[in-house]
C-alpha positions, 0 to 999 in steps of 0.5 A: 104595647104587648100584654105582659106577664108578671115576670116580664114586667118585673124584669123590664123594671129591673132592667130599666126597659119599657117592656121585654119579650119572653126569651130576651136576655136583660141586664137586671139590677136587683133591689136585694141580693141575699146570701147566708152562711155561704157568704164566706165562700162568695167573699172568696170569689168576689176577691178575684175582682180585686175591689176594696168595696162592694158596689151595692152595700145598701142592697145586700142582706146576709143572714146566718141561718144554715148551721147555727149555732156553729156545729164545727170549727169550720162553720164558726170560722165562716161565721167569723169571716162573715161578721168581719166582712159585714163590718168592713163593707158597712152592710146594714141588713145583717142578721145574726145566729138565732134571728132565723131563716133568711126568707122568713127574716127578710119578710118580717123585716119588710126588706123586700117589697112588691114588684121588686127583684131579689136574687139570692144564693139560695134556691128557695129565694122563690119564696118572696113571690108571696109578697108580689116580688120576683125572687130567684135563686142564683149561684155563688159566683153570680152573687159575687158578680152582683157585689162587684157590678150591681147587675146580672144578666137574666133570661126572661122566663116563660110563665104558667098559671096555676089556678085554685078555686074554692076553700080548702077542706079541713085538714088540707093546707097550702103544703098539700096543694103544692105537693099535689101540683108537683106530684101531678106535673113533676119535679121539673114541670116548671123548669125555668118558668115563672109560676103565677098563682091565681084564683079565689082559693089562693086569695082566701089563704092566710098570708103564712099559707101563701108563703108556702106556695112560691117557696115550694115552687123551687122544687118544681124547677121554677125560676120564680113564683108569684102571688098577688099582693093585697091589703093584708100583704100591705098591712103585714109590710107596714108593721114590719117596716114600722118596727124596723125603722123604729129599731134603727132610730128612723122616723116610721112615717118615712117607712110608710111613705116608702111602702105606699110608693111601692104598693102604688106601683105593684106589678100585676100581669095583664089580662091578655098575657100569654102563658105556656100553660094553665092548670086549674084545681078545685080546692074541694078535690084536694086532700092531705098528701105525702111526698115519699122517698126519695123524690118530692114528686113521688106524691101520694094521698096520706091514706096510701102511706098511713101506718109507715113507721117513723123514728123522727118527726121534724117541724120547721124550715122556710116552708112550714116553720111559721106560727100557724104551722106551730099552732096546728101541730100544738093542737094535735099534741095537746094532751098527748105525748110523742111515741116511745122511740120517736124524736120530735124536733121543733125549730121555729123559722125565726126568733119572732115566731119563737117569741109569738109561740111562747106567748101563745103557749105552743112551746109549752105544749111541745115541751110537755109532749116531749118535743125538742126545741131548736134554735131558729134557723134551718136546723136539720133540713140541710143535714149539717146538724141538729137532727141527722137521722141514723142509717135505716131511720125514717123521718117525716118532715114539714120541709121541702126536699127529701132526696137521698142524703138531704138530711145528712144520711144517705141510708135514711128515708124522708117523707114530706107532709103538712105540719099537723101530719108531722105532729100526729105521726110523732104521737102515733109513731107511724105516719098518721092522719090527725083526724084519726086521733080526733085532732 
């Protein structure tokens, strides 16, 4: 049998085949099918199949997160239609307004397990690679097709390796590493490829930092991205499964048995697998980076744009709205205030993150500094509401996209950075290295 990459193994399993070749088209049956506020639009497409019931209700996961609470009557109507659809179809994996961002919530709920295939109507479904799963974004019509048939054809992608060795310097994060990769190789450098992350530097990252890498690879054009699961991944999933099973009135021992089975069959690439390219980085060579308007690959060292005036700072999103991100920002803000004329928006990625941040005192730090706390969800990242900038204003954000109009205003500029830089810039009123504040 020929050596296989992770993507080849995952798609072979999903298609019920022994092995597949790069470029082969397979009929895959995903383990999870994800949608969010766009479910109402998908439902209208699905109705064209003239089916009374979806064929895979147990594999559907829906989260209301992109425009929450509903900012308009149309959004409220969409949410109402989704709730009715969930009840009508008996969909169990449904998460209401305020629970958080789909990628964070499905991770916390341990709905996705290593080696599984998750297809979602959201481009950042690559996120689930942090669990050792194959996550890929698809269109609304493809999701409707999955509801109707339970399977979808996919082309087996080429794979590349990105290797990080060593330990990241103080003040340098996984977000900086991801920005450096995209800046070096371009926003289409990984187009329809499976990106595998390897090396001691990746293994040394916290779980929350690992989540950043496959999430950001959506901005690299990747079909999916992957990080090897380990004992820490298993412990995270065990906690999530146990909580979920208890909440649902099920025996948590069954959850752990399911997890043990999944971990025993986790998919790892073969040592002799063939890659389209291999890129190697030394952690010690990295520094904080910023992506400048209006492209995510317009990446420069933080020092190159330090001093740029900002009007708004946004901390959150599926990329950097987790507890360690809030902790880093709170450490910068402690004993300081947001600069006059600047708004700092803080939106936790989930209700669980919000609860933990309250318990740790981070939310109190943000409020004391003059920040605004938002409902867990996507917030202004999509440009729907909760922080749309005025024309001519500049935002520094911990999000993943900065193309023109991304936050709802075409005549506004968005810079992307790590959470500590966002917080320091809010304090200074200009793009600022936290270390210059003594943070």
